[in-house]
TORPA-655493 format. One record per residue (C-alpha): residue number from 1; x, y, z negated. Coordinates in Angstrom, 2 decimals, always signed. Layout:
<nodes>
@num:NUM; px:X; py:Y; pz:Z
...
</nodes>
This chain:
<nodes>
@num:1; px:-71.01; py:-99.45; pz:+157.46
@num:2; px:-74.32; py:-100.60; pz:+158.98
@num:3; px:-77.31; py:-98.57; pz:+159.72
@num:4; px:-80.99; py:-99.66; pz:+159.50
@num:5; px:-81.28; py:-99.79; pz:+163.32
@num:6; px:-78.28; py:-102.00; pz:+163.48
@num:7; px:-79.87; py:-104.26; pz:+160.85
@num:8; px:-82.75; py:-104.52; pz:+163.43
@num:9; px:-85.31; py:-101.84; pz:+162.31
@num:10; px:-85.79; py:-99.13; pz:+164.78
@num:11; px:-87.65; py:-96.12; pz:+163.18
@num:12; px:-87.70; py:-94.25; pz:+166.48
@num:13; px:-89.43; py:-97.02; pz:+168.09
@num:14; px:-92.18; py:-96.77; pz:+165.50
@num:15; px:-92.41; py:-93.05; pz:+166.16
@num:16; px:-92.60; py:-93.62; pz:+169.88
@num:17; px:-95.59; py:-96.02; pz:+169.14
@num:18; px:-97.32; py:-93.35; pz:+167.16
@num:19; px:-97.04; py:-90.87; pz:+169.96
@num:20; px:-98.33; py:-93.38; pz:+172.45
@num:21; px:-101.55; py:-94.28; pz:+170.46
@num:22; px:-102.44; py:-91.19; pz:+168.61
@num:23; px:-104.85; py:-89.65; pz:+171.10
@num:24; px:-106.48; py:-93.09; pz:+171.74
@num:25; px:-107.03; py:-93.91; pz:+168.11
@num:26; px:-108.46; py:-90.32; pz:+167.59
@num:27; px:-111.01; py:-91.01; pz:+170.14
@num:28; px:-112.74; py:-93.50; pz:+167.87
@num:29; px:-113.11; py:-90.94; pz:+165.03
@num:30; px:-116.52; py:-89.82; pz:+163.87
@num:31; px:-117.29; py:-86.76; pz:+161.57
@num:32; px:-117.05; py:-89.16; pz:+158.66
@num:33; px:-113.36; py:-89.77; pz:+159.16
@num:34; px:-111.45; py:-87.13; pz:+157.02
@num:35; px:-107.75; py:-87.96; pz:+157.71
@num:36; px:-105.48; py:-88.11; pz:+160.71
@num:37; px:-102.85; py:-90.71; pz:+161.48
@num:38; px:-100.07; py:-90.83; pz:+159.28
@num:39; px:-101.66; py:-90.22; pz:+155.83
@num:40; px:-100.83; py:-92.60; pz:+153.04
@num:41; px:-104.48; py:-93.45; pz:+152.74
@num:42; px:-107.48; py:-93.22; pz:+155.04
@num:43; px:-110.42; py:-91.16; pz:+153.90
@num:44; px:-114.01; py:-91.95; pz:+155.17
@num:45; px:-116.96; py:-89.93; pz:+153.90
@num:46; px:-119.64; py:-92.15; pz:+152.26
@num:47; px:-122.67; py:-90.55; pz:+153.87
@num:48; px:-125.38; py:-93.28; pz:+154.17
@num:49; px:-128.53; py:-91.21; pz:+154.91
@num:50; px:-131.51; py:-93.25; pz:+155.37
@num:51; px:-130.27; py:-96.26; pz:+153.30
@num:52; px:-131.94; py:-96.57; pz:+149.87
@num:53; px:-129.36; py:-98.83; pz:+148.31
@num:54; px:-126.27; py:-98.89; pz:+150.64
@num:55; px:-124.12; py:-102.08; pz:+150.27
@num:56; px:-120.59; py:-102.19; pz:+151.77
@num:57; px:-119.79; py:-105.48; pz:+153.70
@num:58; px:-116.17; py:-106.17; pz:+154.63
@num:59; px:-114.17; py:-108.98; pz:+156.45
@num:60; px:-110.58; py:-109.61; pz:+157.27
@num:61; px:-109.17; py:-111.95; pz:+159.99
@num:62; px:-106.56; py:-112.61; pz:+162.51
@num:63; px:-106.42; py:-113.89; pz:+166.06
@num:64; px:-104.41; py:-116.99; pz:+165.26
@num:65; px:-102.42; py:-118.99; pz:+167.84
@num:66; px:-104.38; py:-117.58; pz:+170.88
@num:67; px:-101.49; py:-115.01; pz:+170.57
@num:68; px:-99.39; py:-117.72; pz:+171.91
@num:69; px:-101.17; py:-117.48; pz:+175.22
@num:70; px:-100.79; py:-113.80; pz:+175.31
@num:71; px:-97.04; py:-114.12; pz:+174.70
@num:72; px:-96.66; py:-116.74; pz:+177.43
@num:73; px:-98.51; py:-114.70; pz:+179.97
@num:74; px:-97.20; py:-111.20; pz:+178.68
@num:75; px:-100.67; py:-109.94; pz:+178.63
@num:76; px:-101.55; py:-108.02; pz:+175.44
@num:77; px:-104.53; py:-105.85; pz:+176.20
@num:78; px:-107.32; py:-108.30; pz:+175.25
@num:79; px:-106.08; py:-109.69; pz:+171.86
@num:80; px:-106.94; py:-106.36; pz:+169.99
@num:81; px:-110.46; py:-106.67; pz:+171.32
@num:82; px:-110.64; py:-110.22; pz:+170.01
@num:83; px:-109.70; py:-109.19; pz:+166.55
@num:84; px:-112.08; py:-106.24; pz:+166.26
@num:85; px:-115.13; py:-108.23; pz:+167.80
@num:86; px:-114.41; py:-111.20; pz:+165.59
@num:87; px:-114.59; py:-108.98; pz:+162.56
@num:88; px:-117.55; py:-107.10; pz:+163.60
@num:89; px:-119.54; py:-110.30; pz:+164.22
@num:90; px:-118.54; py:-111.57; pz:+160.71
@num:91; px:-120.31; py:-108.76; pz:+159.07
@num:92; px:-123.11; py:-108.51; pz:+161.75
@num:93; px:-124.36; py:-111.87; pz:+160.62
@num:94; px:-124.83; py:-110.40; pz:+157.02
@num:95; px:-126.90; py:-107.61; pz:+158.51
@num:96; px:-124.18; py:-104.85; pz:+158.42
@num:97; px:-123.36; py:-102.06; pz:+160.87
@num:98; px:-119.59; py:-101.53; pz:+161.18
@num:99; px:-118.20; py:-98.28; pz:+160.03
@num:100; px:-114.42; py:-98.46; pz:+160.18
@num:101; px:-111.54; py:-100.74; pz:+161.00
@num:102; px:-107.89; py:-101.08; pz:+159.76
@num:103; px:-105.21; py:-103.13; pz:+161.53
@num:104; px:-101.85; py:-104.68; pz:+160.85
@num:105; px:-99.34; py:-105.34; pz:+163.62
@num:106; px:-96.11; py:-107.06; pz:+162.65
@num:107; px:-93.16; py:-108.20; pz:+164.82
@num:108; px:-89.45; py:-108.87; pz:+164.78
@num:109; px:-88.36; py:-106.18; pz:+167.27
@num:110; px:-90.97; py:-103.40; pz:+167.99
@num:111; px:-91.78; py:-102.85; pz:+171.62
@num:112; px:-93.79; py:-99.60; pz:+171.66
@num:113; px:-95.20; py:-100.71; pz:+174.99
@num:114; px:-96.51; py:-104.03; pz:+173.98
@num:115; px:-97.91; py:-102.74; pz:+170.42
@num:116; px:-99.65; py:-99.72; pz:+172.31
@num:117; px:-101.35; py:-102.22; pz:+174.61
@num:118; px:-102.57; py:-104.31; pz:+171.57
@num:119; px:-103.74; py:-101.18; pz:+169.84
@num:120; px:-105.58; py:-100.05; pz:+173.06
@num:121; px:-107.62; py:-103.29; pz:+172.59
@num:122; px:-108.54; py:-102.13; pz:+169.05
@num:123; px:-109.61; py:-98.79; pz:+170.41
@num:124; px:-111.66; py:-100.32; pz:+173.29
@num:125; px:-113.49; py:-102.69; pz:+171.04
@num:126; px:-114.07; py:-100.11; pz:+168.20
@num:127; px:-115.60; py:-97.58; pz:+170.70
@num:128; px:-117.87; py:-100.33; pz:+172.13
@num:129; px:-119.03; py:-101.34; pz:+168.53
@num:130; px:-119.30; py:-97.83; pz:+167.31
@num:131; px:-116.75; py:-97.80; pz:+164.59
@num:132; px:-113.52; py:-95.90; pz:+163.94
@num:133; px:-109.94; py:-96.95; pz:+163.53
@num:134; px:-108.97; py:-94.99; pz:+160.39
@num:135; px:-105.73; py:-96.64; pz:+159.42
@num:136; px:-103.11; py:-99.32; pz:+160.20
@num:137; px:-99.65; py:-100.58; pz:+159.64
@num:138; px:-96.70; py:-101.46; pz:+161.93
@num:139; px:-94.13; py:-103.72; pz:+160.41
@num:140; px:-90.88; py:-104.50; pz:+162.03
@num:141; px:-89.16; py:-107.47; pz:+160.33
@num:142; px:-85.95; py:-108.76; pz:+162.07
@num:143; px:-85.48; py:-112.50; pz:+161.96
@num:144; px:-89.04; py:-113.14; pz:+160.65
@num:145; px:-90.71; py:-113.58; pz:+164.08
@num:146; px:-89.45; py:-115.19; pz:+167.27
@num:147; px:-88.21; py:-112.87; pz:+170.04
@num:148; px:-91.12; py:-111.20; pz:+171.91
@num:149; px:-93.77; py:-112.43; pz:+169.28
@num:150; px:-96.03; py:-110.56; pz:+166.94
@num:151; px:-98.91; py:-111.14; pz:+164.56
@num:152; px:-102.03; py:-108.97; pz:+164.05
@num:153; px:-104.68; py:-108.89; pz:+161.43
@num:154; px:-107.59; py:-106.54; pz:+160.76
@num:155; px:-110.14; py:-105.27; pz:+158.18
@num:156; px:-113.58; py:-104.11; pz:+158.99
@num:157; px:-115.99; py:-102.28; pz:+156.67
@num:158; px:-119.60; py:-101.85; pz:+157.33
@num:159; px:-122.80; py:-101.01; pz:+155.50
@num:160; px:-126.31; py:-102.44; pz:+155.11
@num:161; px:-129.31; py:-101.49; pz:+152.96
@num:162; px:-129.38; py:-104.00; pz:+150.17
@num:163; px:-133.03; py:-104.98; pz:+150.90
@num:164; px:-131.86; py:-105.84; pz:+154.53
@num:165; px:-128.88; py:-108.02; pz:+153.54
@num:166; px:-129.13; py:-111.44; pz:+155.45
@num:167; px:-128.13; py:-114.23; pz:+153.24
@num:168; px:-130.40; py:-117.20; pz:+154.30
@num:169; px:-132.43; py:-117.23; pz:+151.04
@num:170; px:-135.72; py:-117.44; pz:+153.00
@num:171; px:-134.76; py:-120.07; pz:+155.46
@num:172; px:-137.32; py:-123.10; pz:+155.25
@num:173; px:-137.98; py:-126.27; pz:+157.01
@num:174; px:-139.30; py:-125.85; pz:+160.58
@num:175; px:-137.30; py:-122.68; pz:+161.23
@num:176; px:-135.79; py:-122.39; pz:+164.58
@num:177; px:-132.16; py:-121.92; pz:+165.70
@num:178; px:-131.73; py:-119.44; pz:+168.59
@num:179; px:-128.25; py:-119.54; pz:+170.05
@num:180; px:-126.33; py:-116.96; pz:+172.05
@num:181; px:-123.63; py:-118.13; pz:+174.43
@num:182; px:-119.88; py:-117.71; pz:+173.64
@num:183; px:-117.51; py:-116.31; pz:+176.26
@num:184; px:-115.09; py:-119.32; pz:+175.60
@num:185; px:-113.13; py:-120.44; pz:+172.82
@num:186; px:-113.20; py:-117.04; pz:+171.25
@num:187; px:-110.45; py:-117.09; pz:+168.64
@num:188; px:-110.79; py:-120.51; pz:+167.10
@num:189; px:-109.25; py:-124.00; pz:+168.01
@num:190; px:-106.26; py:-122.69; pz:+169.98
@num:191; px:-103.83; py:-125.02; pz:+168.23
@num:192; px:-105.64; py:-128.03; pz:+169.40
@num:193; px:-106.45; py:-126.55; pz:+172.76
@num:194; px:-102.83; py:-125.60; pz:+173.44
@num:195; px:-101.40; py:-128.94; pz:+172.37
@num:196; px:-103.55; py:-130.96; pz:+174.72
@num:197; px:-103.94; py:-128.56; pz:+177.67
@num:198; px:-100.35; py:-127.55; pz:+178.09
@num:199; px:-99.21; py:-131.15; pz:+178.16
@num:200; px:-101.05; py:-131.53; pz:+181.40
@num:201; px:-101.67; py:-128.18; pz:+183.08
@num:202; px:-100.03; py:-124.89; pz:+183.69
@num:203; px:-101.43; py:-121.60; pz:+182.56
@num:204; px:-101.26; py:-120.25; pz:+186.06
@num:205; px:-103.15; py:-123.39; pz:+187.32
@num:206; px:-106.38; py:-122.46; pz:+189.08
@num:207; px:-109.64; py:-124.32; pz:+188.38
@num:208; px:-112.60; py:-123.75; pz:+190.49
@num:209; px:-114.88; py:-124.53; pz:+187.59
@num:210; px:-113.19; py:-121.76; pz:+185.60
@num:211; px:-113.42; py:-119.28; pz:+188.54
@num:212; px:-109.64; py:-118.45; pz:+187.81
@num:213; px:-106.66; py:-119.80; pz:+185.99
@num:214; px:-106.34; py:-121.71; pz:+182.83
@num:215; px:-104.63; py:-118.79; pz:+181.14
@num:216; px:-107.54; py:-116.39; pz:+182.24
@num:217; px:-109.99; py:-118.69; pz:+180.54
@num:218; px:-107.89; py:-119.08; pz:+177.35
@num:219; px:-107.53; py:-115.24; pz:+177.16
@num:220; px:-111.16; py:-114.39; pz:+177.70
@num:221; px:-112.19; py:-111.77; pz:+175.19
@num:222; px:-114.07; py:-113.04; pz:+172.09
@num:223; px:-117.30; py:-111.03; pz:+172.64
@num:224; px:-119.20; py:-108.81; pz:+170.16
@num:225; px:-122.87; py:-109.58; pz:+169.54
@num:226; px:-123.53; py:-106.23; pz:+167.77
@num:227; px:-125.32; py:-104.43; pz:+170.58
@num:228; px:-127.47; py:-107.21; pz:+171.48
@num:229; px:-128.47; py:-108.47; pz:+167.94
@num:230; px:-128.31; py:-105.34; pz:+165.57
@num:231; px:-131.45; py:-103.59; pz:+166.93
@num:232; px:-133.41; py:-106.97; pz:+166.36
@num:233; px:-132.82; py:-106.63; pz:+162.70
@num:234; px:-135.31; py:-103.85; pz:+162.20
@num:235; px:-138.01; py:-105.43; pz:+164.28
@num:236; px:-137.89; py:-109.13; pz:+163.45
@num:237; px:-137.33; py:-111.21; pz:+160.38
@num:238; px:-133.92; py:-112.80; pz:+161.14
@num:239; px:-133.69; py:-115.15; pz:+158.12
@num:240; px:-130.13; py:-116.17; pz:+158.67
@num:241; px:-127.31; py:-115.88; pz:+161.17
@num:242; px:-123.97; py:-117.61; pz:+161.78
@num:243; px:-120.90; py:-116.51; pz:+163.64
@num:244; px:-119.58; py:-119.74; pz:+165.16
@num:245; px:-115.71; py:-119.76; pz:+164.29
@num:246; px:-113.61; py:-122.51; pz:+162.78
@num:247; px:-115.83; py:-125.29; pz:+161.44
@num:248; px:-118.16; py:-125.25; pz:+164.43
@num:249; px:-121.90; py:-124.93; pz:+164.87
@num:250; px:-123.04; py:-127.05; pz:+161.91
@num:251; px:-120.19; py:-125.87; pz:+159.48
@num:252; px:-120.75; py:-122.26; pz:+159.94
@num:253; px:-124.57; py:-122.41; pz:+160.03
@num:254; px:-124.91; py:-124.47; pz:+157.00
@num:255; px:-123.39; py:-121.62; pz:+155.13
@num:256; px:-126.66; py:-119.81; pz:+155.25
@num:257; px:-128.99; py:-122.75; pz:+154.76
@num:258; px:-130.31; py:-123.24; pz:+151.23
@num:259; px:-129.73; py:-126.56; pz:+149.22
@num:260; px:-131.98; py:-129.37; pz:+150.16
@num:261; px:-132.16; py:-128.31; pz:+153.87
@num:262; px:-130.01; py:-129.32; pz:+156.88
@num:263; px:-129.81; py:-128.84; pz:+160.56
@num:264; px:-131.30; py:-130.91; pz:+163.47
@num:265; px:-129.05; py:-129.77; pz:+166.34
@num:266; px:-129.96; py:-130.87; pz:+169.89
@num:267; px:-126.47; py:-131.31; pz:+171.42
@num:268; px:-128.03; py:-131.88; pz:+174.75
@num:269; px:-130.04; py:-128.54; pz:+174.82
@num:270; px:-127.34; py:-126.77; pz:+176.63
@num:271; px:-124.70; py:-127.30; pz:+179.16
@num:272; px:-121.17; py:-127.30; pz:+177.48
@num:273; px:-118.75; py:-124.93; pz:+179.43
@num:274; px:-116.07; py:-126.81; pz:+181.56
@num:275; px:-113.17; py:-125.58; pz:+179.34
@num:276; px:-114.40; py:-127.68; pz:+176.34
@num:277; px:-114.83; py:-130.78; pz:+178.64
@num:278; px:-111.34; py:-130.13; pz:+179.78
@num:279; px:-109.87; py:-130.00; pz:+176.43
@num:280; px:-111.73; py:-133.25; pz:+175.40
@num:281; px:-110.75; py:-135.23; pz:+178.46
@num:282; px:-107.12; py:-134.03; pz:+178.35
@num:283; px:-106.65; py:-134.93; pz:+174.72
@num:284; px:-109.00; py:-137.73; pz:+174.34
@num:285; px:-110.48; py:-135.56; pz:+171.49
@num:286; px:-113.30; py:-137.43; pz:+169.50
@num:287; px:-116.61; py:-135.81; pz:+169.71
@num:288; px:-116.65; py:-135.24; pz:+165.89
@num:289; px:-113.47; py:-133.19; pz:+166.20
@num:290; px:-114.78; py:-131.10; pz:+169.05
@num:291; px:-117.90; py:-130.25; pz:+167.03
@num:292; px:-115.84; py:-129.40; pz:+164.01
@num:293; px:-113.17; py:-127.39; pz:+165.78
@num:294; px:-114.75; py:-125.49; pz:+168.64
@num:295; px:-117.86; py:-123.33; pz:+169.34
@num:296; px:-118.72; py:-125.46; pz:+172.29
@num:297; px:-120.27; py:-122.53; pz:+174.15
@num:298; px:-122.28; py:-121.15; pz:+171.25
@num:299; px:-121.05; py:-117.88; pz:+169.77
@num:300; px:-123.81; py:-116.82; pz:+167.37
@num:301; px:-126.92; py:-118.54; pz:+165.88
@num:302; px:-130.11; py:-116.78; pz:+164.59
@num:303; px:-132.60; py:-118.61; pz:+162.33
@num:304; px:-136.16; py:-117.47; pz:+162.78
@num:305; px:-139.69; py:-118.52; pz:+162.14
@num:306; px:-141.30; py:-120.70; pz:+164.86
@num:307; px:-143.91; py:-118.02; pz:+165.58
@num:308; px:-141.18; py:-115.40; pz:+166.15
@num:309; px:-138.84; py:-117.50; pz:+168.25
@num:310; px:-140.42; py:-116.57; pz:+171.66
@num:311; px:-140.56; py:-112.93; pz:+170.93
@num:312; px:-136.98; py:-112.77; pz:+169.79
@num:313; px:-135.80; py:-114.62; pz:+172.93
@num:314; px:-137.83; py:-112.33; pz:+175.23
@num:315; px:-136.14; py:-109.08; pz:+173.73
@num:316; px:-132.86; py:-110.69; pz:+174.04
@num:317; px:-133.51; py:-111.55; pz:+177.75
@num:318; px:-134.51; py:-107.95; pz:+178.40
@num:319; px:-131.01; py:-107.08; pz:+177.19
@num:320; px:-129.62; py:-109.58; pz:+179.73
@num:321; px:-128.78; py:-112.17; pz:+177.16
@num:322; px:-129.17; py:-115.85; pz:+177.71
@num:323; px:-130.70; py:-117.09; pz:+174.34
@num:324; px:-131.63; py:-120.78; pz:+174.00
@num:325; px:-133.16; py:-122.97; pz:+171.15
@num:326; px:-130.61; py:-125.53; pz:+170.07
@num:327; px:-132.52; py:-127.11; pz:+167.09
@num:328; px:-134.23; py:-126.51; pz:+163.97
@num:329; px:-133.94; py:-126.73; pz:+160.09
@num:330; px:-135.12; py:-129.86; pz:+158.43
@num:331; px:-135.48; py:-131.36; pz:+155.02
@num:332; px:-132.30; py:-133.19; pz:+153.88
</nodes>
């Protein structure tokens, strides 16, 4: 006779995890959340007062091999923030405000302590972005993941009035690209970064230029741009926005540029953070690959008319942001 626990699935560990996270997850609830943790489905009241034609905007993503750094350092409290903020940024560039988030946590052998740390990251970021965690799934799959490892994925749902959806349709020649800095690699390019950096350096190795260890730099949280950018959308005509993830600055921004137009990026208009130079030097990575793989210090780009560029930057600076112009839209 063999029990489920002997086969590698510990139901009691799952119950322990729920006890650990229940009050924290509840702290993200708004009056629109109609179910508690444990229901088969999550209910959210669709109350969109003030929106003439509400459009739901959704996105799903993961953290990728950045998790390998978290495993190596046994630090799990930031990757949950990475995931939520990544998802929030993806719908923000469409003009949407986040409403709720759902997560998936999968592992070979569930550690309630580790999982709770990850979910605490979800909670922290959801509260910072004003959205609720209304559901999730924890899967324990023996033999499927290496010991001590897990994977996470998340889905965000937000809303925007149809007349305020940002698609890039009105982008035209001469429009300006305003960039906001990233906080590091965010959640993209880690397979390349790990393969070249860990051949030459230790994660606990200190760099003056990084103001800490390599591991600290690689685990820096993927920031959210919601609080800085969302208020601008009701004041200025932001014609297009791009969240700089896999594909780099040009690859992502061209997704909101109409046919017949392209980008003239001034690659010398900002100082590339040291971490990217370290990666390029350590791996002798071609410049074309650097531009296609990494954000290179730019996390989000807004496309605006030239006559609004200075005003947009001034408002952002009052929010203690550091915007800079990196180029313009040109005829192909």
